[in-house]
N, C-alpha and C positions, 0 to 999 in steps of 0.2 A: 577525727581517728579517735578510736579508743587507745589505751594504753597495752601495751605488750610485752613492755623492755624491763630491763632491769638497772638501767641508765638513770643518772640524776643529771637531766639536763640545767643549762643555765638558760634563765628569763632572757628576754631581751636587754633589760635594764642591768643585768648582771655582766654583759659582755662588756668587752672593753669599747670606750668611745671611740678610740680609732678605728676599733673594727666596724663597729655601726653606720660613721661616718664614711670610711671606705667603701660600704656596701652601699651607702645611699649614693655616694659617687659614681657607682657602677651601674647602679638598677633604677637611680631615682627616688623620688621621696616615697617613703614606705609608712604606710597609714594603718597599719594591721600587722598585727602578728599573733601566730598560733604555733606555740612551741610544742613539738611534738615527743611524745616520751618515751615511744618503741624503741625497740633495739637494745645494744649490750656496748656503746661508746658513750664516752661523756662530752662531746662535745655540741656545738651548734645544730639544732635539727629545728628548722621552723619553717613554715607556711607564711608567704609576705603578700599582704595585700598592697600593689605600689597606686601612688598617684594617677596615673594612667589607666587604671583599671585591670592591668594585667595581675596575674598572680604569676609566682614562683617560689620554689623549694628549697632552699638552701643548708647546706649542711658543712660545717668546718670544725677543724679541732687545730689546738696551737702546735706550730709545726714539731717542737721539740718534744711532743706527746709519743709514748712508747705505740700507741696505732697510728701516726700520721703515716705510716708507710702503706696504710689500707685504703688511704685517700686517695693517695696518689693512683695506685693499682684501679681505686675504683676508675676513676677518672679516664684513665690509659682505655680500658678495657670497656666502661660504657661508652665512649666516642667511636670505637670500631664495629659494635653491636651492629649486625644486620638491620636494617629497616624492618623485617617480619618479625623481630624478636619484641614482645612486650615488654617494656621498659619506657621509662622516663626517657627524654631525649636532654643530652647535656647541652647545656647553654654555653659555659665557660666553666673554667676552673683558673684560680688566682691565688698569687700569696699575698693576703692584707694584712697587714698590720700585725705581721707574725705569725697569723693563721694560713692553713690552707683551706680555702673555700671553692666547693661545688655549687654550681647554681644549674638545677634542673628543670622544665619546663612543670608544671605542679600537676601530677596526676590525678588531684585529689582524692576521694572516695573514701574506703574503711577498711580497716585490715580485715584476712578473710577469718570466716567462723569455721573451725574445723572441727567443730564438735557432730555427735553423729544426728543424723538427721538433716543437716545442713545441706542446704542444695548449693553451698561453696564448695563442698569437697569435691564434687564429679567437676566440675568445673576448673578447680585447682590442679587435679590429675591430671587433666587432660592438657591444660597449659604446660606442666612441668615436662609430660614426656613427649608434648611435640616441640621443645625447645631442638632436640637434638639435628632437628631437620634443617632449622637454620644456622646451628651451630657448629656443624662439620661440613668440611674439617673446622679446625680451629681459627677464626679470624685475626685473632691476636698472637700477634709474636711472641717469644720468650714468655709464654705461659708455663710454669713448673708441671710437669709430670706428676699425675695423681700417685702412681706408686712410688714416689720419691718423695715427693711433698707430705702426704697424708701418712706415710711411715713414721715419719717425726712426731706426732700427738695423737694419731688414733689409737690409740693402746693405755693400760693402764695396770691391767689386772696382774702382770708380772712383776710388776713394782708394790704392788700391795701386798701381794703374796709375800714378799723377800722383806718387808718393812715389819715394824715391833707391833701396828696397829690395825688389826686386822680387820674388814669389815665387818658391822654389826649384823647386816641382812643375813638370815641361816641360811637363805638357800645358796646365797653368794659364797658364804663359807665354805658351805660342804661341795660348791662345785669351783671353787677359786682355780685347783691346778685346769681344769677342763677347762674354764675360761680362759686362761692363760696361755693354751696350746691354742685355742681357738682363734685370738683375737687377730694374730698377722695373715692367717690364711688366705685371706680376701684379696692380699694384694697382687696376688698372682692373676687376677682378673681386672687391677684396676686400673692397668693403660688401656688408653684407647684416641682415637683424634677428633674427638669432642670438646669445645668449652664448656664446662661444667659450672655452673653459678658458686658450688662450693658453701652455700650456707642458706639452703631450703629450711625455712621456717615461716610461722606465722607474721612476724613482724615484719617479713619480707614480701607478704605476699599482699596487694591492696586488691578490692574489688571495686569497679568504678562503671559508672555509669555508662561510659565509652570504653571502647575500645577493642583491641582484637583479643580469641579467645574467649569471647565471653566477659569481657571486661574485669579478666585479669592481668594485673599488672605487676612484675617482679622487680624489686628493688634492691639496692645495695650488694653493688658486684664487685665487693674489697677482697674476695679471697676466691680468687680464679682457680681452676687448675685445668689440663687439658686428660682427659679421660674416658673411661667406658660411661655411655649416656647413663646406665643403669642406676650409678652410685647415687645422682642427682633424686631418682625416683623415689631409690629405699630411703633415703632422708625423712619425706613425707611420712614413713611409717611410726618413726617414735614419737613426733608431732602429735599425729592423729591420736596415738595413746594418750599423751599429755593432755588433750582434748576432750578425752572421755570415754574414748572406745577401746572396746577390749583387744588384746593382739591379734584374735584372728578376724574380728572384725576391721582393724585397723589395713591389714594385710589381704583381705577381701576388696576394699574400698581402690588400692592400685592393683591390683593380681594381673590383670590384662597385659596393662603397659609394662610392668616390672618383667612379666613372661617374656614381652616383646624385645625391652632391653637387654635381657639376658641372651637370649637366643642368637640377637644381632652381635652381640661380644662373644658368645662360645663359651658364658661361663654357665654353670650349673647353681642350682638352690643352694647348695653349702658355702657359696659365696656370699650370700645373704647372711648366713648365720655368722659365717665370719666376721662379718663387716658390724652386725648387731652389737656382736661380743665385743668387737673393737672401738665400737663407738658407748657403749657400756663401761667399758674400762676406761675408757678417756675421761666421760664426766664424772666417775667417779674418783676417778685421781686428781682431776682439775677441781672439783668442788670443796676438796681439804687445802687447797692455795689460799692464801690469803686474798682478801678483795683488791683489785686493782684501781686504783685511783676514780675517784666518780661512780664507780658500779658496785655499792654498796648490796645490792641483794643476788650480783650473778651466781655467786658461790650456792646459794640456795635454790634456785632454777636449775644449775647443775646437778645437782643432790637430786631432786626431782625429776629431770631428764634420766640420770643414772638407774633409777627405779624403774621407768619405762622402758628403757633398753631394755633391761634385765627380764624384765616381765617378757619383752618381745623373743629374748635367746630363749627363755624358758618353756613358751610355748612351742619356739621352733625345735626345741630340742627334746623334750619331755623328760630334761634330766630332773630327777625326784630331790 
């Protein structure tokens, strides 16, 4: 797999010896390790070749890390996913040497190429749009509602407008009040009965030689919410822009799937505009925070994502 993430992951040798020994006790002798650098958390992520010929993907993090809850959520959600969902099977999860560890079937493959002209784009859109059929109603109990959970963080323009250091981008500065007004309007169309992945981005999309939906496999289910299916589809647009698409081309790539999901939710296109503003604000706001431990490149990624999402808003609104 190629690197797509912002984390700095430990090598196998850098892991605590007790953790390595505990994994070997559970899995058998490890003969090969391929550390995966994609993603946005600093824990263990590696494909292991075992002595018996089996391959397994393991991920884990110190149980005291602030992001450890995501691993617990991922284990709970992945275990409950219907068989029709294209996701690696969770073999087990355990606490080993003070780490939370999840072991999956190794999906193999590579990260999706979302660049213009890539055949992966159509397959990814089809897969993401098709998730709702298997995930409605939500198969996981006690998943937070999107309208409540996302309201806590998908915003940022109002805070930035009230602060002493206004954004540098001239278009953003001219339209800051409009962005602040728009960034929460979409919440009225956020709720629904579908389990949402909640983190659709290239690092979580794998292209494999085998599998369902054209070989697209979706990993990292650690941020689930229950809501309207259009949200997962809309999440693809800024990542397509980041991959080189114009905002118009990115919207064209998902147009049919997004329109169908909006109709199902009884929502209008203005909800997507608000969602774009909300995520642009979230990325702009969080890009100014200190780097979290072990993720030194996250804020730069968020700054680039904020620019992509702002371009998306500009395309949708025509604001000068």
